[in-house]
N, C-alpha and C positions, 0 to 999 in steps of 0.2 A: 103507917104507910104499908100498903100491900102491893107487891110487884108480882104480876102473873106474866111469865115470859118463857120463851125457849132458851134464853140466855146465850144465844149464839154470837152476839156482837160485843166486842170489847170487854172481855171478862175482867181484866185487871181494873179498868176504869169503872166498871159497874160495881165491883166489890168495894172500891175506894169510896164511891158515892154512897153506897148503902151503909158502910161503916161510919161515914161522916154524918149521915142522917141519924143513926143510932146515937152517936156521940153528942149530937145536938138535943137529945132527949126524946126523939121520936121512937115509937114502937115500930119495928120493921119485921115484916113477914114476907118471905120469898116463896112463891109457888113456881117451881121449875117444871114446865111442860116438856115431856119427853115422848116422842112418838115411838111405838114399839119397833118400827123399822129402823130407827136410829140406834136403838139399844142392842138389837140382835140382827145379824145378817142371816139371809137364807142359808141352808146347809150346802148347796152346790150352785154352780153356774158361774157365769162371767158377769162382770159389772164394770161400769165406768164411774169412777169416783171423781167428784168435782170439788176443787178447793175454791170457795167464793172469794177468798182474799187474793190469791195469786192467779185465779182463772185457769189454773192448770188442771188437765184431765189425765187420769191414770187408768189404763185398762188392767184389770186384775181378775184372777181366778179366786172366787170367794173362799173356796176350801183352803187356799194358801194363806189367807189373811184373817179368817174368821176368829180365831182365838185371840190374836193380837188386837183386832178391832174391838172385841168385847172387853178386853183388859183396858184398852185406851178409853173407852166410854166410861167404864167403872172408875178409872182414875180421874177423869174429868169431873164426874159427879162428886167424887170424894174431895176433889180440890175445892169445889163450890162449898161443900159441907164444912170442910176445915177452914175455909176462908171467911165463913160467916158466923157459924155457931159459937166459936170462942168469944165473939164480940156481942153475944146476946141477941143475935138475929136468928129468928126461926127460919129454917130451910126445909122445904118439903117438895119431893118430886111427885108429879102427877102424870100418869100415862094418858096420852090423848085418846086411848080407847075407852077411858072411863068418862062418865059424865062430870064435867067441871063443877057444876052446881052441887052434885052429890058429894064430890070429893071435898069441896070447900066446906059444905055443911058438916060433914063427918069430922074434918079437922077442927073446925071452930067449936063444935059441940064437945069434942074430946078435950080441947084446950080449956074450955070454960069449966069442965069438971075438975081439972087439975088445979084450978084456983087462979 
């Protein structure tokens, strides 16, 4: 089973389903699509952040939150990694600035060489 997703909805439920599929004997690979704009904020300026779950908007100065935002994104990606790989699920991040087909081809070629 191959999942290609931005993984923005229901992380705990998604991890639970993926682990269940693996437990049932399926091979599971997750390709996490990440937009560069989600990973790193611009260096300066103001922004309106929107929480799709609460519908809340927050006006912020980017310079004030840039480091904390970067750390939160890295922590979220690490949580995906730690929530899947110990269960034998392959987890790969792919930037949306890259060609999806090339990224998949590279990963699958590399994986086939490893055995």
